[in-house]
C-alpha positions in Angstrom: 6.4 -20.6 -9.3 3.4 -20.9 -6.9 3.8 -20.3 -3.7 1.8 -22.2 -0.5 0.2 -20.2 2.3 -0.8 -22.0 4.7 -3.1 -21.6 7.4 -3.5 -18.6 5.9 -6.8 -17.9 7.3 -5.7 -18.2 11.2 -5.5 -15.5 13.4 -2.6 -15.8 15.5 -2.5 -13.7 18.8 0.2 -10.5 18.4 1.8 -7.9 20.1 3.4 -4.5 18.5 6.0 -2.1 19.5 7.7 0.3 17.4 11.4 -0.2 16.7 11.9 3.6 15.6 12.5 2.1 11.8 8.7 1.0 11.8 5.8 -0.2 13.8 5.6 -3.5 13.4 3.1 -6.3 14.4 4.8 -9.9 15.6 3.6 -13.2 16.9 5.3 -16.1 18.4 3.8 -18.9 17.2 4.5 -21.0 14.8 1.5 -21.8 12.5 1.4 -19.8 9.3 3.7 -21.1 6.7 5.2 -20.2 3.6 6.4 -23.6 1.2 7.5 -22.6 -2.7 9.8 -19.9 -2.2 11.6 -19.1 -5.3 15.5 -20.7 -5.0 14.4 -22.2 -1.9 14.6 -26.1 -2.5 11.0 -26.3 -0.8 11.8 -24.9 2.6 9.2 -24.1 5.2 9.3 -20.5 6.4 7.2 -19.3 9.3 5.5 -15.9 9.4 7.0 -14.0 11.8 6.3 -10.3 11.2 4.1 -7.1 9.7 5.5 -4.3 9.6 4.5 -0.8 7.2 7.5 1.9 5.4 6.6 5.2 4.7 8.6 7.8 2.9 9.0 11.3 3.1 6.3 12.3 0.2 3.1 10.8 -0.1 4.7 10.4 -3.7 7.6 7.9 -2.9 7.5 6.2 0.5 7.3 2.5 -0.8 10.7 1.1 -1.1 10.4 -0.6 -4.3 9.3 1.0 -7.3 7.7 -0.5 -10.4 9.2 0.9 -13.5 10.3 3.6 -11.7 6.8 4.4 -9.4 6.6 4.5 -5.8 3.3 4.4 -3.5 3.1 6.3 -0.5 3.4 3.0 1.9 5.0 -0.9 1.2 3.9 -3.2 3.6 6.3 -6.3 4.5 5.0 -9.8 5.7 8.1 -11.7 7.3 9.1 -14.8 7.1 11.8 -17.2 8.8 13.5 -20.5 7.1 12.6 -23.3 9.7 15.9 -25.2 9.0 17.0 -22.7 11.5 16.3 -22.4 15.5 14.7 -19.2 15.4 14.4 -16.2 13.3 16.9 -14.5 15.1 19.0 -17.4 13.9 18.1 -17.2 10.6 18.4 -13.9 9.7 21.7 -13.7 8.9 21.8 -17.4 7.4 21.3 -18.4 3.1 18.0 -18.4 2.3 17.2 -17.5 5.6 14.4 -15.2 4.8 11.2 -14.5 2.5 9.4 -11.3 2.7 6.6 -10.8 1.2 6.3 -6.7 -0.2 3.1 -5.2 -1.1 2.7 -1.3 -2.4 0.1 0.7 -0.7 -2.1 3.0 -2.1 -4.4 6.0 0.5 -7.8 6.6 -0.1 -11.5 5.8 0.1 -12.5 2.6 1.9 -13.7 0.2 -1.1 -11.8 -1.6 -3.9 -10.4 0.2 -6.8 -8.8 -0.6 -9.7 -5.1 -0.3 -10.6 -3.8 0.8 -14.1 -0.2 -0.5 -15.4 1.7 3.1 -15.1 4.4 4.2 -17.6 8.2 4.1 -17.0 9.0 7.0 -15.1 13.5 6.9 -15.2 14.1 5.6 -18.7 16.5 7.8 -19.5 15.8 6.6 -23.7 14.7 9.6 -25.8 11.2 9.0 -27.3 11.7 8.4 -31.4 8.8 10.1 -32.6 8.8 7.7 -35.6 7.2 5.4 -33.8 4.3 7.3 -31.8 1.6 5.4 -33.9 -0.8 3.3 -32.5 -1.2 1.1 -30.0 -2.0 -2.7 -30.9 -4.6 -4.1 -28.9 -4.9 -7.2 -26.8 -7.1 -8.9 -29.1 -5.2 -12.1 -30.6 -6.0 -11.9 -34.1 -5.5 -7.8 -34.8 -3.1 -7.8 -32.2 -0.8 -10.3 -33.4 -0.8 -8.9 -36.9 -0.2 -5.4 -35.9 2.9 -6.9 -33.8 3.9 -8.9 -36.6 3.7 -5.6 -39.0 5.4 -3.8 -37.1 3.2 -1.4 -36.7 3.3 0.1 -33.3 7.1 -0.4 -32.6 9.1 0.9 -29.5 12.2 1.3 -28.3 10.6 2.6 -24.6 7.3 3.6 -22.5 8.2 7.0 -24.0 7.4 6.3 -27.8 4.1 4.7 -27.0 1.2 7.5 -27.1 -2.3 7.2 -25.0 0.1 6.0 -21.6 0.6 2.5 -23.2 3.4 0.3 -22.8 6.7 -0.9 -24.7 6.0 -4.9 -24.7 9.0 -7.3 -25.8 7.2 -10.4 -26.8 7.7 -11.7 -30.2 10.1 -10.2 -32.6 9.4 -6.7 -32.5 9.2 -4.5 -29.5 5.3 -2.8 -29.6 3.1 -0.7 -28.1 0.5 -2.5 -25.8 -2.2 -1.1 -23.8 -1.6 -1.1 -20.2 -2.7 -4.0 -17.7 -5.0 -3.6 -15.2 -5.8 -5.3 -11.4 -8.4 -5.1 -8.2 -6.7 -2.7 -5.6 -8.3 -4.4 -2.5 -9.1 -2.5 0.4 -6.9 -3.2 3.1 -9.7 -3.0 5.7 -8.5 -5.1 8.5 -4.7 -4.0 8.4 -6.3 -0.2 7.9 -8.5 -1.4 11.6 -5.1 -2.0 13.4 -2.9 1.2 11.8 -5.8 3.3 13.2 -6.3 1.7 16.6 -2.7 1.0 17.8 0.0 3.5 16.2 -1.1 6.3 17.7 -0.8 4.1 21.4 3.2 2.9 20.0 3.8 6.7 19.0 7.4 6.7 20.8 10.5 4.2 19.9 11.3 2.3 23.0 14.3 5.0 24.3 11.4 7.8 24.3 9.1 6.5 25.7 10.1 5.1 29.1 9.2 8.6 30.8 5.6 8.3 29.0 4.7 5.1 30.5 5.1 3.5 27.2 5.2 0.0 27.2 8.1 -2.3 25.5 5.0 -4.5 23.5 1.5 -3.8 23.7 -0.9 -6.7 22.6 -3.3 -7.1 19.9 -5.9 -9.6 21.3 -7.3 -9.2 17.5 -4.4 -10.8 16.1 -2.8 -10.6 12.8 -2.3 -13.1 9.5 -0.6 -11.8 6.5 -4.1 -12.0 4.7 -4.8 -8.6 6.1 -2.4 -7.1 3.7 -2.1 -9.3 0.5 -3.7 -8.7 -2.9 -6.4 -10.2 -4.7 -3.9 -11.5 -7.4 -0.9 -13.2 -6.7 1.6 -12.3 -9.4 4.6 -10.8 -7.9 8.5 -10.3 -9.3 10.9 -11.6 -7.0 14.6 -11.2 -6.4 17.5 -11.9 -3.8 18.6 -9.0 -1.7 18.7 -7.5 1.7 16.8 -6.0 4.7 16.1 -2.6 4.4 16.8 -1.4 8.3 19.9 -2.2 10.2 21.5 -4.8 9.9 20.4 -4.9 6.2 21.8 -9.0 6.3 21.6 -9.8 2.4 19.5 -13.0 3.3 16.6 -12.2 1.9 14.7 -13.9 -1.0 11.9 -11.0 -1.9 8.7 -11.6 -2.8 7.2 -8.0 -4.6 3.1 -8.1 -5.4 2.7 -6.9 -8.9 -0.9 -5.4 -7.6 -1.1 -2.7 -4.9 -3.5 -2.4 -2.0 -5.1 0.5 -0.5 -5.1 1.8 3.0 -7.7 4.3 4.4 -6.2 8.0 5.1 -6.2 7.6 9.0 -3.8 4.9 9.2 -1.5 6.5 7.0 -1.7 9.6 9.2 -1.2 7.6 11.8 1.8 6.4 10.3 3.6 9.3 9.4 2.6 10.6 12.9 5.5 8.1 14.6 8.3 8.9 15.8 12.3 7.6 14.7 15.2 6.5 16.3 15.6 10.3 17.0 12.2 11.4 18.0 11.6 13.0 14.6 8.4 11.7 12.5 8.9 8.7 10.8 7.3 11.0 7.3 10.1 13.7 8.0 13.0 11.4 6.5 11.1 8.4 5.9 12.9 5.1 5.6 13.0 4.2 2.4 16.5 3.7 0.3 17.7 5.0 -3.5 16.8 2.2 -5.9 19.4 -0.2 -5.4 20.9 -1.5 -9.1 23.7 -3.4 -8.0 27.4 -2.4 -7.2 29.9 -1.4 -10.3 31.8 -4.6 -11.4 29.2 -7.1 -10.1 26.6 -9.3 -12.2 23.8 -7.2 -12.4 20.6 -8.1 -9.9 18.4 -10.9 -11.5 14.4 -9.8 -11.0 12.3 -12.8 -12.0 8.5 -12.7 -12.2 5.7 -15.8 -11.8 3.0 -13.9 -14.6 3.2 -13.2 -18.3 1.9 -10.0 -19.1 -0.5 -11.9 -21.5 -2.3 -13.3 -18.2 -2.6 -10.3 -16.2 -6.1 -8.8 -15.4 -6.8 -12.8 -14.8 -6.4 -13.5 -10.8 -4.6 -16.3 -9.3 -4.3 -15.6 -5.3 -1.6 -17.1 -3.2 -2.2 -20.8 -2.8 -3.7 -21.6 0.3 -3.3 -24.9 2.4 -5.2 -25.8 5.2 -2.8 -27.4 7.0 0.9 -27.2 8.5 3.6 -30.1 7.9 5.6 -29.5 11.3 5.6 -30.9 14.4 5.7 -27.6 16.3 2.1 -25.8 15.9 0.2 -23.5 18.2 
């Protein structure tokens, strides 16, 4: 699976507002496209908006987790299926939406390194008899190590030194954690620092404060503002995470996080929700969704092999769009 982002480098005229759940940057121009969405029959999706989410604690602000590990924030890039008239009609229809999600770290304005974390909520107790070693990523030694079962494991808790329990081959083994570069999202940080204080209150709390329903963003916006260096992702069929929560979304959750400035995080935390409270008071994060009892479990797929992580594969960018209604 290799989605194609079309006209990714184009900055689209945009506007911003606070809808009481999160602030969003929105465009009315159908220029940036997404093709190759998993299970979408090569439908063309158009970029509509970009918005962040935050939780009630710094440690668990993202809506998605990887192995039970959350990040302070999460950014969503929303695309709608061009088979429908517009996003209003698409959001309630089958395969109507595709959302690219990126977990977000907070820190200094520079690139960083993300180290894969051990699973946090695995209920299995450690089997100390397996705590012997961690197989290297070297092809020859690692292969021999795995075949001999020297580093057997049943969960990450069996692996010393922060190792990860891998399932490649006949016997699960403790392997070294993988890493990826963390891109500092300079442009998104700038937009958040500039505009979030101007749209602090949602519409029903803003009328007597002179705030506008929409605020124009002449700098424009593009999904490139929030994409990581690496194009590896998880994907599953799910729902919107704010009302009306239509189950029409193909989620594309990026494996590697990005990073924003502390000022951008603080500006988001100080925004108000539909009740006039700070977004950081309650957050908008739901509990981990594990499916309903008695129904098939949620199937999560990925487009990368653990053995190739660290070799960055960016989203494929196409310079022209195959649609007539372009900007």
